[in-house]
GUVEXVO-489845 format. One record per residue (C-alpha): residue number from 1; residue in three letters; x, y, z. Coordinates in pm, whole numbers, always signed. Example, Ala and Ser with C-alpha at 12.3 -4.5 7.8 and 13.67 -1.06 7.14 Angstrom:
# residues 2
{1; "ALA"; {+1230; -450; +780}}
{2; "SER"; {+1367; -106; +714}}
***
This chain:
# residues 339
{1; "MET"; {+1689; -3570; -3238}}
{2; "GLN"; {+1830; -3310; -2996}}
{3; "PHE"; {+2209; -3409; -2823}}
{4; "THR"; {+2277; -3281; -2509}}
{5; "LEU"; {+2543; -3322; -2235}}
{6; "ASN"; {+2472; -3391; -1842}}
{7; "ILE"; {+2564; -3107; -1625}}
{8; "SER"; {+2482; -3019; -1265}}
{9; "THR"; {+2527; -2794; -1009}}
{10; "HIS"; {+2705; -2995; -756}}
{11; "PRO"; {+2995; -2712; -701}}
{12; "GLY"; {+3267; -2953; -867}}
{13; "ASP"; {+3067; -2994; -1170}}
{14; "LEU"; {+3067; -2599; -1156}}
{15; "ALA"; {+3410; -2546; -1088}}
{16; "ILE"; {+3493; -2769; -1420}}
{17; "ILE"; {+3227; -2571; -1656}}
{18; "GLY"; {+3346; -2199; -1525}}
{19; "ASP"; {+3187; -1945; -1297}}
{20; "ASP"; {+3005; -1832; -1617}}
{21; "TRP"; {+2721; -2006; -1774}}
{22; "ALA"; {+2867; -1854; -2102}}
{23; "HIS"; {+3115; -2079; -2094}}
{24; "ALA"; {+2884; -2431; -2055}}
{25; "GLN"; {+2690; -2244; -2354}}
{26; "GLN"; {+3053; -2230; -2574}}
{27; "LEU"; {+3148; -2568; -2446}}
{28; "SER"; {+2792; -2713; -2578}}
{29; "ALA"; {+2782; -2557; -2927}}
{30; "ASP"; {+3177; -2582; -2987}}
{31; "GLU"; {+3138; -2967; -2894}}
{32; "GLY"; {+2822; -2980; -3125}}
{33; "PHE"; {+2548; -3027; -2894}}
{34; "ASP"; {+2256; -2838; -2851}}
{35; "GLY"; {+2237; -2783; -2471}}
{36; "TYR"; {+2262; -2963; -2133}}
{37; "GLU"; {+2033; -3222; -1907}}
{38; "LEU"; {+2064; -3095; -1609}}
{39; "TYR"; {+2056; -3221; -1248}}
{40; "PRO"; {+1988; -2971; -1004}}
{41; "VAL"; {+2149; -2941; -649}}
{42; "GLY"; {+2135; -2708; -416}}
{43; "HIS"; {+2042; -2292; -413}}
{44; "HIS"; {+2145; -2154; -737}}
{45; "PRO"; {+2093; -1787; -914}}
{46; "TRP"; {+1882; -1977; -1210}}
{47; "GLU"; {+1825; -1673; -1355}}
{48; "ARG"; {+2194; -1624; -1434}}
{49; "VAL"; {+2121; -1956; -1706}}
{50; "PRO"; {+2099; -1871; -2042}}
{51; "SER"; {+1703; -1932; -2196}}
{52; "GLY"; {+1729; -2245; -2397}}
{53; "LEU"; {+2071; -2386; -2211}}
{54; "MET"; {+1883; -2624; -2059}}
{55; "ARG"; {+1664; -2891; -2260}}
{56; "GLY"; {+1596; -3176; -1966}}
{57; "LEU"; {+1610; -3214; -1549}}
{58; "HIS"; {+1637; -3479; -1416}}
{59; "LEU"; {+1416; -3473; -1081}}
{60; "ARG"; {+1612; -3572; -771}}
{61; "PHE"; {+1629; -3945; -693}}
{62; "TYR"; {+1511; -4063; -357}}
{63; "PRO"; {+1660; -4469; -351}}
{64; "ILE"; {+1532; -4522; -9}}
{65; "LEU"; {+1159; -4477; -73}}
{66; "THR"; {+899; -4698; +60}}
{67; "PRO"; {+927; -4654; +422}}
{68; "PHE"; {+932; -4294; +405}}
{69; "TRP"; {+594; -4284; +178}}
{70; "GLN"; {+446; -4580; +401}}
{71; "GLY"; {+495; -4358; +687}}
{72; "ASP"; {+713; -4594; +859}}
{73; "ARG"; {+881; -4413; +1135}}
{74; "ARG"; {+1042; -4721; +1301}}
{75; "ARG"; {+1209; -4827; +957}}
{76; "LEU"; {+1321; -4466; +908}}
{77; "LEU"; {+1497; -4458; +1241}}
{78; "GLU"; {+1702; -4804; +1189}}
{79; "ILE"; {+1787; -4663; +854}}
{80; "PHE"; {+1870; -4253; +912}}
{81; "ASP"; {+1963; -4318; +1299}}
{82; "ASP"; {+1695; -3977; +1392}}
{83; "GLU"; {+1431; -3802; +1249}}
{84; "GLU"; {+1646; -3454; +1193}}
{85; "THR"; {+1840; -3698; +910}}
{86; "VAL"; {+1527; -3751; +779}}
{87; "ALA"; {+1432; -3418; +730}}
{88; "HIS"; {+1713; -3367; +569}}
{89; "PHE"; {+1751; -3608; +332}}
{90; "TYR"; {+1378; -3557; +198}}
{91; "GLY"; {+1347; -3207; +240}}
{92; "GLY"; {+1067; -3294; +556}}
{93; "LEU"; {+917; -3571; +747}}
{94; "THR"; {+562; -3629; +553}}
{95; "ARG"; {+446; -3692; +237}}
{96; "GLU"; {+336; -3351; +136}}
{97; "ALA"; {+707; -3209; +208}}
{98; "LEU"; {+814; -3474; -71}}
{99; "ILE"; {+557; -3369; -335}}
{100; "ALA"; {+632; -3003; -279}}
{101; "GLU"; {+1015; -3092; -331}}
{102; "TYR"; {+950; -3218; -665}}
{103; "ARG"; {+682; -2976; -792}}
{104; "ALA"; {+939; -2724; -692}}
{105; "GLN"; {+1166; -2865; -903}}
{106; "LEU"; {+888; -2933; -1182}}
{107; "ALA"; {+877; -2511; -1137}}
{108; "LEU"; {+1251; -2520; -1213}}
{109; "ALA"; {+1181; -2719; -1515}}
{110; "GLN"; {+895; -2520; -1649}}
{111; "GLN"; {+1084; -2175; -1570}}
{112; "LEU"; {+1413; -2298; -1755}}
{113; "GLY"; {+1208; -2462; -2053}}
{114; "CYS"; {+1307; -2782; -2010}}
{115; "ALA"; {+1139; -3008; -2292}}
{116; "TYR"; {+1124; -3307; -2047}}
{117; "VAL"; {+1202; -3417; -1708}}
{118; "VAL"; {+1345; -3767; -1569}}
{119; "PHE"; {+1238; -3995; -1312}}
{120; "HIS"; {+1382; -4315; -1189}}
{121; "LEU"; {+1123; -4557; -1133}}
{122; "ALA"; {+1359; -4765; -879}}
{123; "GLN"; {+1379; -4788; -494}}
{124; "SER"; {+1680; -4990; -309}}
{125; "GLU"; {+1836; -4974; +44}}
{126; "PHE"; {+2169; -5035; +176}}
{127; "GLU"; {+2111; -5446; +274}}
{128; "HIS"; {+2019; -5545; -51}}
{129; "ILE"; {+2243; -5351; -289}}
{130; "TYR"; {+2520; -5618; -257}}
{131; "ASP"; {+2356; -5919; -302}}
{132; "TRP"; {+2085; -5755; -533}}
{133; "ARG"; {+1801; -5964; -301}}
{134; "PHE"; {+1499; -5720; -284}}
{135; "PRO"; {+1180; -5784; -133}}
{136; "TRP"; {+934; -5638; -392}}
{137; "SER"; {+893; -5691; -734}}
{138; "TRP"; {+905; -5417; -1033}}
{139; "ARG"; {+519; -5396; -1055}}
{140; "ASP"; {+565; -5299; -670}}
{141; "THR"; {+845; -5032; -730}}
{142; "ILE"; {+657; -4884; -1035}}
{143; "ASP"; {+312; -4869; -845}}
{144; "LEU"; {+455; -4667; -557}}
{145; "CYS"; {+598; -4419; -789}}
{146; "ALA"; {+289; -4416; -980}}
{147; "GLU"; {+138; -4282; -665}}
{148; "LEU"; {+371; -4083; -576}}
{149; "LEU"; {+408; -3892; -977}}
{150; "GLY"; {-13; -3891; -938}}
{151; "ALA"; {+28; -3676; -661}}
{152; "VAL"; {+314; -3443; -749}}
{153; "PHE"; {+189; -3382; -1088}}
{154; "ALA"; {-207; -3305; -973}}
{155; "ASP"; {-86; -2920; -923}}
{156; "THR"; {+201; -2810; -1101}}
{157; "PRO"; {+297; -2564; -1387}}
{158; "TYR"; {+483; -2794; -1579}}
{159; "THR"; {+403; -2877; -1947}}
{160; "GLY"; {+673; -3109; -2088}}
{161; "GLU"; {+706; -3428; -2114}}
{162; "LEU"; {+771; -3694; -1820}}
{163; "LEU"; {+1032; -3950; -1882}}
{164; "LEU"; {+1074; -4275; -1695}}
{165; "GLU"; {+1454; -4415; -1641}}
{166; "ASN"; {+1543; -4766; -1554}}
{167; "LEU"; {+1767; -4880; -1358}}
{168; "TRP"; {+1939; -5214; -1303}}
{169; "TRP"; {+1786; -5330; -963}}
{170; "PRO"; {+1617; -5614; -944}}
{171; "GLY"; {+1276; -5519; -803}}
{172; "SER"; {+1271; -5167; -993}}
{173; "PHE"; {+1211; -5110; -1369}}
{174; "ARG"; {+1495; -5216; -1584}}
{175; "ALA"; {+1349; -5167; -1919}}
{176; "LEU"; {+1441; -5557; -2054}}
{177; "GLU"; {+1088; -5691; -2149}}
{178; "ALA"; {+800; -5492; -2321}}
{179; "GLU"; {+559; -5595; -2006}}
{180; "GLU"; {+751; -5358; -1819}}
{181; "ILE"; {+703; -5060; -2041}}
{182; "ALA"; {+363; -5119; -2116}}
{183; "TYR"; {+285; -5125; -1741}}
{184; "ALA"; {+472; -4875; -1621}}
{185; "LEU"; {+310; -4609; -1877}}
{186; "GLU"; {-48; -4740; -1755}}
{187; "ARG"; {+29; -4635; -1402}}
{188; "VAL"; {+136; -4332; -1474}}
{189; "ALA"; {-126; -4145; -1557}}
{190; "TYR"; {+36; -3804; -1679}}
{191; "PRO"; {-93; -3782; -2060}}
{192; "ARG"; {+270; -3696; -2137}}
{193; "THR"; {+496; -3993; -2066}}
{194; "GLY"; {+742; -4184; -2216}}
{195; "ILE"; {+1078; -4353; -2136}}
{196; "MET"; {+1422; -4254; -2094}}
{197; "LEU"; {+1683; -4513; -2196}}
{198; "ASP"; {+1995; -4564; -1984}}
{199; "THR"; {+2215; -4785; -2170}}
{200; "GLY"; {+2482; -4813; -1923}}
{201; "HIS"; {+2167; -4955; -1686}}
{202; "VAL"; {+2060; -5192; -1907}}
{203; "LEU"; {+2442; -5343; -1958}}
{204; "ASN"; {+2462; -5345; -1584}}
{205; "THR"; {+2211; -5582; -1584}}
{206; "ASN"; {+2416; -5869; -1747}}
{207; "GLN"; {+2680; -6030; -1565}}
{208; "HIS"; {+2797; -6197; -1890}}
{209; "ILE"; {+2891; -5902; -2045}}
{210; "ALA"; {+3265; -5847; -2088}}
{211; "ALA"; {+3388; -5637; -2354}}
{212; "GLU"; {+3220; -5333; -2589}}
{213; "ALA"; {+3090; -5531; -2859}}
{214; "ASP"; {+2907; -5752; -2653}}
{215; "GLY"; {+2730; -5527; -2475}}
{216; "ILE"; {+2631; -5358; -2798}}
{217; "ARG"; {+2458; -5687; -2936}}
{218; "PHE"; {+2284; -5737; -2635}}
{219; "LEU"; {+2159; -5339; -2595}}
{220; "LEU"; {+2034; -5391; -2979}}
{221; "ALA"; {+1872; -5744; -2946}}
{222; "THR"; {+1700; -5615; -2579}}
{223; "ALA"; {+1578; -5276; -2785}}
{224; "ARG"; {+1441; -5534; -3072}}
{225; "SER"; {+1246; -5747; -2829}}
{226; "TRP"; {+1023; -5463; -2731}}
{227; "GLY"; {+827; -5461; -3046}}
{228; "GLU"; {+590; -5182; -3094}}
{229; "MET"; {+640; -5083; -2729}}
{230; "ARG"; {+1027; -4920; -2927}}
{231; "ARG"; {+787; -4603; -3002}}
{232; "ALA"; {+776; -4518; -2639}}
{233; "ILE"; {+1148; -4480; -2586}}
{234; "ARG"; {+1154; -4087; -2602}}
{235; "GLY"; {+1486; -4016; -2487}}
{236; "VAL"; {+1850; -4212; -2408}}
{237; "HIS"; {+2124; -4161; -2186}}
{238; "LEU"; {+2373; -4286; -2405}}
{239; "THR"; {+2676; -4458; -2138}}
{240; "ARG"; {+2871; -4705; -2155}}
{241; "SER"; {+2948; -4982; -1844}}
{242; "LEU"; {+3109; -5307; -1830}}
{243; "SER"; {+3127; -5359; -1482}}
{244; "ALA"; {+3060; -5735; -1484}}
{245; "ASP"; {+3362; -5847; -1360}}
{246; "TYR"; {+3315; -5627; -1054}}
{247; "VAL"; {+2956; -5742; -985}}
{248; "THR"; {+3028; -6075; -986}}
{249; "ARG"; {+3274; -6076; -748}}
{250; "THR"; {+3066; -5821; -477}}
{251; "ARG"; {+2758; -6052; -555}}
{252; "ALA"; {+2945; -6369; -464}}
{253; "ALA"; {+3155; -6260; -158}}
{254; "ARG"; {+3035; -6195; +197}}
{255; "PRO"; {+2881; -5769; +216}}
{256; "PRO"; {+3126; -5556; +377}}
{257; "ALA"; {+3083; -5435; +722}}
{258; "PRO"; {+2850; -5133; +750}}
{259; "ALA"; {+3082; -4755; +786}}
{260; "PRO"; {+3070; -4687; +1135}}
{261; "GLY"; {+2947; -4371; +1212}}
{262; "SER"; {+2649; -4156; +1070}}
{263; "PHE"; {+2380; -4266; +803}}
{264; "TRP"; {+2578; -4006; +609}}
{265; "ASP"; {+2869; -4226; +639}}
{266; "ARG"; {+2695; -4586; +522}}
{267; "PHE"; {+2538; -4361; +227}}
{268; "HIS"; {+2871; -4277; +81}}
{269; "GLN"; {+2998; -4593; +115}}
{270; "ALA"; {+2701; -4770; -54}}
{271; "ILE"; {+2731; -4457; -330}}
{272; "ASP"; {+3074; -4588; -389}}
{273; "HIS"; {+2984; -4908; -427}}
{274; "VAL"; {+2694; -4806; -685}}
{275; "ARG"; {+2999; -4595; -904}}
{276; "GLN"; {+3209; -4966; -950}}
{277; "ILE"; {+2813; -5065; -1099}}
{278; "ASP"; {+2753; -4706; -1304}}
{279; "GLN"; {+3082; -4634; -1489}}
{280; "HIS"; {+2913; -4392; -1731}}
{281; "ASP"; {+3175; -4456; -1976}}
{282; "ALA"; {+3166; -4348; -2319}}
{283; "PHE"; {+3095; -4602; -2644}}
{284; "THR"; {+3405; -4616; -2868}}
{285; "ASP"; {+3233; -4913; -3127}}
{286; "PRO"; {+3072; -4744; -3391}}
{287; "ALA"; {+2811; -5033; -3375}}
{288; "ILE"; {+2646; -4869; -3115}}
{289; "ALA"; {+2534; -4615; -3442}}
{290; "GLY"; {+2311; -4905; -3471}}
{291; "LEU"; {+2093; -4872; -3177}}
{292; "PHE"; {+1963; -4557; -3376}}
{293; "GLU"; {+1837; -4787; -3633}}
{294; "VAL"; {+1585; -4993; -3400}}
{295; "ILE"; {+1432; -4665; -3182}}
{296; "ALA"; {+1420; -4309; -3288}}
{297; "PRO"; {+1438; -4080; -2962}}
{298; "ALA"; {+1368; -3692; -2951}}
{299; "TYR"; {+1640; -3659; -2685}}
{300; "VAL"; {+2019; -3819; -2656}}
{301; "THR"; {+2209; -3757; -2357}}
{302; "TYR"; {+2606; -3819; -2319}}
{303; "GLU"; {+2571; -3875; -1974}}
{304; "PHE"; {+2952; -3915; -1827}}
{305; "THR"; {+3140; -3887; -1478}}
{306; "TYR"; {+3409; -3663; -1455}}
{307; "ALA"; {+3676; -3560; -1229}}
{308; "SER"; {+3875; -3239; -1466}}
{309; "ARG"; {+3718; -3083; -1772}}
{310; "GLU"; {+4013; -3288; -1981}}
{311; "GLU"; {+3872; -3626; -1861}}
{312; "TRP"; {+3509; -3492; -1991}}
{313; "LEU"; {+3594; -3360; -2306}}
{314; "GLU"; {+3830; -3730; -2422}}
{315; "LYS"; {+3479; -3914; -2332}}
{316; "ILE"; {+3259; -3631; -2536}}
{317; "ARG"; {+3467; -3659; -2848}}
{318; "ARG"; {+3559; -4057; -2836}}
{319; "GLN"; {+3146; -4126; -2781}}
{320; "ARG"; {+3093; -3843; -3011}}
{321; "PHE"; {+3333; -4012; -3241}}
{322; "ALA"; {+3141; -4346; -3241}}
{323; "MET"; {+2789; -4174; -3281}}
{324; "ALA"; {+2939; -3973; -3619}}
{325; "SER"; {+2715; -4118; -3868}}
{326; "VAL"; {+2405; -4053; -3589}}
{327; "HIS"; {+2549; -3723; -3453}}
{328; "GLY"; {+2708; -3571; -3744}}
{329; "ASP"; {+2897; -3248; -3686}}
{330; "LYS"; {+2789; -2960; -3535}}
{331; "ARG"; {+3121; -2804; -3392}}
{332; "GLU"; {+3186; -2455; -3466}}
{333; "GLU"; {+3502; -2392; -3666}}
{334; "ALA"; {+3724; -2370; -3364}}
{335; "PRO"; {+3726; -2692; -3169}}
{336; "CYS"; {+3669; -2608; -2799}}
{337; "SER"; {+4014; -2632; -2573}}
{338; "PRO"; {+4024; -2681; -2195}}
{339; "ARG"; {+4041; -2389; -2035}}
***
C-alpha cells in the first residue's frame, strides 16, 4: 500500500505547507508517507511540483449537478441568481464547458504522474441537506455521473485509474451495499475504474454511532457485507467522523433560513453545515487496522482538515500510531518539527 496525505493549492493550505514544494516533500518523508493526494485549486505553477510527489488527484466536486447537466435554466437561476454566477461556478454555461474543466484536471493528473483520480458519485442541493430528503435515487445519481464521466473520458490523455468515492447523502453513492458498488462499476465505462472508500463518509450514514469503537465495528461489518465486491476497493480516505449528535439535532429541527445576500452566502452557509457533519478527524483506536484485513487497497490517504501545521501533524501522528501494524514506520531518523 502507498500512504499519502491530502493537500490542496488553496492559499490557506499553501501557507501552512510553506512557499516551496520541497517543504511538502520533506514533511511527507519525515512522517512516513509516499506523497500526497492533491485537490487542485486555482491557477498554480505546476512545473514547480517535484516529480512523483502527487500520487493521486481529487477531481473537483460540483454538488449541484442535475439542473446544469440537463440545461434547466429556470432552476439554475433559482439557485444561482444569475448566469454570471452559474458560469463562474461551473467554468461556463454548457455541458461542454464542464467537460473541458474535467479534461484539464485529467491532463494535470497525467502531467504530475498521478496514478489515480477521485470523483464523487454524489449530488445535493441547499434545501435537502438539512432533512436529507433528496428527490432522486442513488441509481439516478450514478447514471447521471456515468454520463458525465463517459463524455469526459472519451477524449483525454489520462491513463491512470478512476476511483469513485462514496458520500453519505441518501440519493447518492453511499457504498453501504455490494449492489451499489456493482452498479457503479457497471455504469461507468472507463476500464480502469475502482472505488475510493471514504471511512468518514460511511460513518456519517449512521446516526446511532457515538463512539469510535462502535464506528470501527460498523465499518468492518459494512466491508464484510460486500463479499467479492471488496476487491473493487482500490483506495481509502482514512478519516474519522463522529457527528451523529449534530446530525440528529439538525435533522429534527426546522432548517435555518437561507443566508441573506448572494448565492455565495448560501453556499458558504451550506459548507459550514457540511463541515459539522464531515469532521475529517483522526482515528486513535488500533482496531481500525482491522479494516485492512478485510480490504486490500493500493492507496491509503490520511484525509484531514486542519487550521495549522501543528494541528495537521498532531492528527497525522495520532492516526499513524493507531495504524502502526499496517502503516509501519517509514519515517526518517530526524522527526519533523513544525516550521
